[in-house]
C-alpha positions as CSV (number, residue, x, y, z in Angstrom):
1,X,119.1,11.6,-90.2
2,X,116.9,15.0,-91.8
3,X,118.4,18.0,-93.3
4,X,117.8,19.5,-89.8
5,X,120.1,17.2,-87.8
6,X,123.2,19.2,-89.8
7,X,124.5,22.7,-89.7
8,X,123.7,24.9,-92.3
9,X,127.5,25.5,-92.9
10,X,127.3,21.4,-93.1
11,X,124.7,21.3,-96.0
12,X,126.3,24.2,-98.2
13,X,129.7,22.1,-98.0
14,X,127.9,18.6,-98.8
15,X,126.1,20.3,-101.8
16,X,128.8,21.7,-103.2
17,X,130.8,18.3,-103.0
18,X,127.7,16.6,-104.3
19,X,127.7,18.8,-107.5
20,X,131.4,18.1,-107.8
21,X,130.8,14.2,-107.7
22,X,128.0,13.4,-109.1
23,X,126.2,10.6,-110.0
24,X,127.0,6.9,-110.2
25,X,130.5,5.7,-112.4
26,X,132.2,2.9,-112.7
27,X,135.1,4.0,-114.5
28,X,138.0,0.9,-115.2
29,X,141.0,4.4,-114.4
30,X,139.9,5.1,-111.3
31,X,141.5,4.3,-108.0
32,X,137.9,4.4,-106.7
33,X,136.4,1.8,-108.1
34,X,132.6,2.2,-108.2
35,X,131.4,5.5,-107.0
36,X,128.7,7.4,-106.2
37,X,127.8,10.8,-105.3
38,X,131.6,10.2,-105.0
39,X,131.5,7.2,-102.2
40,X,133.6,4.5,-103.6
41,X,133.7,0.7,-103.7
42,X,137.2,1.1,-102.4
43,X,136.4,3.5,-99.3
44,X,133.0,1.9,-98.5
45,X,133.3,-2.0,-99.2
46,X,130.1,-3.4,-97.4
47,X,127.7,-0.3,-99.3
48,X,125.8,-1.0,-102.1
49,X,127.4,1.4,-104.1
50,X,125.1,1.3,-107.1
51,X,121.9,1.8,-104.7
52,X,123.3,4.1,-102.4
53,X,120.7,6.9,-102.0
54,X,121.2,10.3,-101.8
55,X,120.8,10.5,-98.0
56,X,123.0,7.6,-97.6
57,X,126.1,9.7,-99.1
58,X,125.1,12.4,-97.2
59,X,125.2,10.5,-93.4
60,X,128.3,8.8,-94.7
61,X,129.6,12.4,-95.3
62,X,129.1,13.6,-92.0
63,X,130.2,11.2,-90.0
64,X,132.9,10.1,-91.8
65,X,134.5,13.1,-93.5
66,X,133.2,16.6,-92.0
67,X,132.6,15.3,-88.5
68,X,137.1,14.6,-88.5
69,X,137.6,18.2,-89.7
70,X,135.6,19.7,-87.1
71,X,134.1,21.8,-89.8
72,X,131.3,23.3,-87.9
73,X,134.0,25.1,-85.8
74,X,136.1,26.7,-88.5
75,X,135.1,30.1,-90.0
76,X,132.9,28.1,-93.8
77,X,136.1,28.9,-96.7
78,X,138.2,26.8,-94.4
79,X,135.4,24.4,-93.8
80,X,134.9,24.0,-97.5
81,X,138.0,23.3,-97.9
82,X,139.4,20.7,-95.8
83,X,136.3,18.9,-95.9
84,X,136.4,19.0,-99.9
85,X,140.1,17.5,-99.7
86,X,138.9,15.1,-97.1
87,X,136.1,13.6,-99.7
88,X,138.9,13.9,-102.3
89,X,142.0,13.0,-101.2
90,X,144.7,14.0,-99.6
91,X,146.1,15.3,-96.3
92,X,143.7,18.0,-95.2
93,X,145.0,18.8,-92.0
94,X,148.7,18.6,-92.3
95,X,147.8,20.4,-95.4
96,X,146.4,23.5,-93.3
97,X,148.8,23.0,-90.0
98,X,151.6,23.5,-92.7
99,X,149.5,26.7,-94.0
100,X,148.8,27.9,-90.5
101,X,152.8,27.7,-90.0
102,X,152.2,25.4,-86.6
103,X,153.6,21.6,-86.2
104,X,152.0,19.4,-89.4
105,X,151.4,16.2,-87.3
106,X,147.7,15.6,-88.9
107,X,146.1,15.9,-85.8
108,X,143.5,18.4,-85.8
109,X,143.4,19.7,-82.0
110,X,143.0,22.6,-80.1
111,X,146.2,24.0,-80.7
112,X,145.4,23.8,-84.6
113,X,141.5,25.1,-84.0
114,X,142.9,28.2,-82.6
115,X,145.3,28.7,-84.9
116,X,143.1,29.0,-87.6
117,X,140.7,30.8,-85.5
118,X,143.6,33.4,-85.2
119,X,143.5,33.2,-88.8
120,X,143.1,37.1,-90.3
121,X,141.9,35.7,-93.9
122,X,139.6,32.8,-93.5
123,X,139.9,32.8,-97.8
124,X,143.8,33.5,-97.9
125,X,143.9,30.4,-95.7
126,X,141.8,28.4,-98.2
127,X,144.6,29.6,-100.8
128,X,147.4,28.0,-99.0
129,X,145.8,24.8,-98.5
130,X,143.9,24.6,-102.0
131,X,147.5,25.2,-103.5
132,X,149.2,22.4,-101.3
133,X,146.0,20.3,-102.6
134,X,146.8,21.0,-106.0
135,X,150.9,20.5,-106.2
136,X,150.0,17.5,-104.2
137,X,147.8,16.0,-107.0
138,X,150.2,16.9,-109.6
139,X,152.7,14.8,-108.3
140,X,150.0,11.5,-109.3
141,X,150.9,9.1,-111.9
142,X,146.9,9.7,-112.4
143,X,146.7,13.4,-113.0
144,X,147.6,13.5,-116.9
145,X,143.9,11.3,-117.2
146,X,142.5,13.7,-114.6
147,X,144.2,17.1,-113.5
148,X,142.4,19.3,-115.8
149,X,139.1,18.3,-113.7
150,X,141.2,18.1,-110.4
151,X,142.0,21.7,-111.1
152,X,138.8,22.7,-112.1
153,X,137.7,21.0,-108.6
154,X,140.4,23.4,-106.8
155,X,138.8,26.2,-108.7
156,X,134.8,25.9,-108.1
157,X,135.5,24.8,-104.7
158,X,137.9,28.1,-103.8
159,X,134.9,30.2,-105.9
160,X,132.8,28.8,-103.5
161,X,134.8,29.0,-100.5
162,X,135.1,32.4,-101.3
163,X,130.8,33.8,-101.3
164,X,130.9,32.8,-98.0
165,X,129.2,31.2,-95.3
166,X,125.3,29.9,-95.5
Protein backbone atom coordinates (compact mmCIF):
# COMPACT_ATOMS: atom_id res chain seq x y z
CA UNK A 1 0.00 0.00 0.00
CA UNK A 2 1.30 3.47 -0.74
CA UNK A 3 1.49 6.18 1.92
CA UNK A 4 -1.38 7.95 0.14
CA UNK A 5 -3.69 5.12 1.27
CA UNK A 6 -3.09 5.97 4.93
CA UNK A 7 -4.27 8.93 7.00
CA UNK A 8 -1.79 11.62 8.00
CA UNK A 9 -2.41 10.72 11.65
CA UNK A 10 -1.48 7.07 11.05
CA UNK A 11 1.64 8.01 9.11
CA UNK A 12 2.74 10.31 11.93
CA UNK A 13 1.98 7.68 14.59
CA UNK A 14 3.72 4.85 12.76
CA UNK A 15 6.80 7.02 12.16
CA UNK A 16 7.03 7.70 15.91
CA UNK A 17 6.54 4.04 16.79
CA UNK A 18 9.02 2.84 14.16
CA UNK A 19 11.61 5.23 15.59
CA UNK A 20 11.03 3.63 19.00
CA UNK A 21 11.13 0.08 17.70
CA UNK A 22 14.23 0.31 15.52
CA UNK A 23 15.38 -2.40 13.16
CA UNK A 24 16.25 -6.05 13.41
CA UNK A 25 17.11 -7.63 16.76
CA UNK A 26 17.21 -11.10 18.23
CA UNK A 27 17.74 -10.50 21.96
CA UNK A 28 17.36 -13.77 23.89
CA UNK A 29 15.92 -11.84 26.85
CA UNK A 30 13.14 -10.34 24.69
CA UNK A 31 9.95 -12.38 25.12
CA UNK A 32 9.00 -11.50 21.53
CA UNK A 33 12.10 -13.21 20.21
CA UNK A 34 13.34 -12.22 16.79
CA UNK A 35 11.99 -8.76 15.97
CA UNK A 36 12.20 -6.30 13.08
CA UNK A 37 10.57 -2.86 13.06
CA UNK A 38 8.84 -4.01 16.24
CA UNK A 39 7.15 -6.95 14.51
CA UNK A 40 8.00 -10.10 16.48
CA UNK A 41 8.31 -13.71 15.43
CA UNK A 42 6.20 -14.67 18.45
CA UNK A 43 3.24 -12.66 17.16
CA UNK A 44 3.87 -13.34 13.46
CA UNK A 45 5.40 -16.83 13.19
CA UNK A 46 4.78 -17.05 9.43
CA UNK A 47 6.52 -13.73 8.65
CA UNK A 48 10.16 -13.76 7.56
CA UNK A 49 11.16 -11.32 10.29
CA UNK A 50 14.77 -10.87 9.23
CA UNK A 51 13.72 -9.83 5.71
CA UNK A 52 10.60 -7.85 6.67
CA UNK A 53 10.55 -4.49 4.89
CA UNK A 54 9.53 -1.19 6.40
CA UNK A 55 6.51 -1.09 4.06
CA UNK A 56 5.54 -4.60 5.15
CA UNK A 57 5.77 -3.58 8.79
CA UNK A 58 3.65 -0.48 8.10
CA UNK A 59 0.95 -2.64 6.50
CA UNK A 60 0.90 -4.88 9.57
CA UNK A 61 0.81 -1.88 11.89
CA UNK A 62 -2.15 -0.36 10.07
CA UNK A 63 -4.16 -3.56 9.83
CA UNK A 64 -3.43 -5.10 13.23
CA UNK A 65 -2.65 -2.17 15.52
CA UNK A 66 -4.03 1.18 14.26
CA UNK A 67 -7.38 -0.06 12.95
CA UNK A 68 -8.32 -2.01 16.14
CA UNK A 69 -7.76 1.08 18.32
CA UNK A 70 -9.77 3.16 15.81
CA UNK A 71 -6.95 5.66 15.60
CA UNK A 72 -8.54 7.73 12.85
CA UNK A 73 -11.57 8.37 15.08
CA UNK A 74 -9.67 9.75 18.07
CA UNK A 75 -7.77 12.92 18.90
CA UNK A 76 -4.13 12.43 17.93
CA UNK A 77 -2.68 12.38 21.49
CA UNK A 78 -5.06 9.57 22.45
CA UNK A 79 -4.73 7.72 19.13
CA UNK A 80 -0.92 7.75 19.26
CA UNK A 81 -0.89 6.60 22.88
CA UNK A 82 -3.30 3.72 22.25
CA UNK A 83 -1.50 2.70 19.06
CA UNK A 84 1.90 2.59 20.71
CA UNK A 85 0.51 0.58 23.62
CA UNK A 86 -1.16 -1.80 21.17
CA UNK A 87 2.22 -2.28 19.48
CA UNK A 88 4.34 -2.59 22.63
CA UNK A 89 1.96 -4.62 24.76
CA UNK A 90 -0.67 -3.86 27.32
CA UNK A 91 -4.39 -3.20 27.46
CA UNK A 92 -4.91 0.07 25.56
CA UNK A 93 -8.69 -0.01 25.41
CA UNK A 94 -9.15 -0.94 29.07
CA UNK A 95 -6.67 1.74 30.11
CA UNK A 96 -8.51 4.30 27.97
CA UNK A 97 -11.80 3.28 29.57
CA UNK A 98 -10.32 3.46 33.07
CA UNK A 99 -8.87 6.90 32.30
CA UNK A 100 -12.31 8.01 31.10
CA UNK A 101 -14.13 6.53 34.10
CA UNK A 102 -16.37 4.31 31.94
CA UNK A 103 -16.92 0.57 32.17
CA UNK A 104 -13.56 -1.07 31.44
CA UNK A 105 -14.73 -4.01 29.35
CA UNK A 106 -11.94 -3.79 26.77
CA UNK A 107 -14.40 -3.22 23.93
CA UNK A 108 -13.80 -0.09 21.92
CA UNK A 109 -17.39 0.65 21.04
CA UNK A 110 -19.36 3.78 20.29
CA UNK A 111 -19.79 4.62 23.99
CA UNK A 112 -16.04 4.66 24.62
CA UNK A 113 -15.43 6.66 21.44
CA UNK A 114 -18.10 9.17 22.50
CA UNK A 115 -16.58 9.47 25.98
CA UNK A 116 -13.15 10.05 24.42
CA UNK A 117 -14.61 12.78 22.20
CA UNK A 118 -16.23 14.38 25.23
CA UNK A 119 -12.91 14.57 27.09
CA UNK A 120 -11.96 18.23 27.18
CA UNK A 121 -8.19 17.72 27.20
CA UNK A 122 -6.81 14.96 24.96
CA UNK A 123 -3.29 15.49 26.30
CA UNK A 124 -4.40 14.98 29.88
CA UNK A 125 -6.33 11.88 28.82
CA UNK A 126 -3.21 10.53 27.08
CA UNK A 127 -1.22 11.17 30.28
CA UNK A 128 -3.73 9.19 32.36
CA UNK A 129 -3.51 6.29 29.91
CA UNK A 130 0.30 6.48 29.87
CA UNK A 131 0.42 6.34 33.67
CA UNK A 132 -1.43 3.02 33.54
CA UNK A 133 1.04 1.80 30.94
CA UNK A 134 4.05 2.58 33.13
CA UNK A 135 2.43 0.95 36.15
CA UNK A 136 1.82 -2.18 34.06
CA UNK A 137 5.46 -2.29 32.92
CA UNK A 138 6.64 -1.91 36.51
CA UNK A 139 4.70 -5.07 37.41
CA UNK A 140 6.54 -7.21 34.84
CA UNK A 141 9.44 -9.48 35.72
CA UNK A 142 11.41 -8.09 32.78
CA UNK A 143 11.19 -4.52 34.08
CA UNK A 144 14.66 -4.64 35.66
CA UNK A 145 16.21 -5.34 32.25
CA UNK A 146 13.98 -3.31 29.95
CA UNK A 147 12.25 -0.80 32.25
CA UNK A 148 14.52 2.20 31.71
CA UNK A 149 14.03 1.95 27.95
CA UNK A 150 10.30 1.44 28.30
CA UNK A 151 9.89 4.48 30.54
CA UNK A 152 11.96 6.55 28.13
CA UNK A 153 9.65 5.35 25.36
CA UNK A 154 6.63 6.48 27.39
CA UNK A 155 8.16 9.95 27.78
CA UNK A 156 9.06 10.14 24.08
CA UNK A 157 5.64 9.01 22.89
CA UNK A 158 3.85 11.34 25.32
CA UNK A 159 6.01 14.27 24.16
CA UNK A 160 5.12 13.46 20.54
CA UNK A 161 1.45 13.17 21.49
CA UNK A 162 1.57 16.60 23.10
CA UNK A 163 3.21 18.16 20.06
CA UNK A 164 -0.03 17.50 18.28
CA UNK A 165 -1.52 16.09 15.15
CA UNK A 166 0.23 16.23 11.82
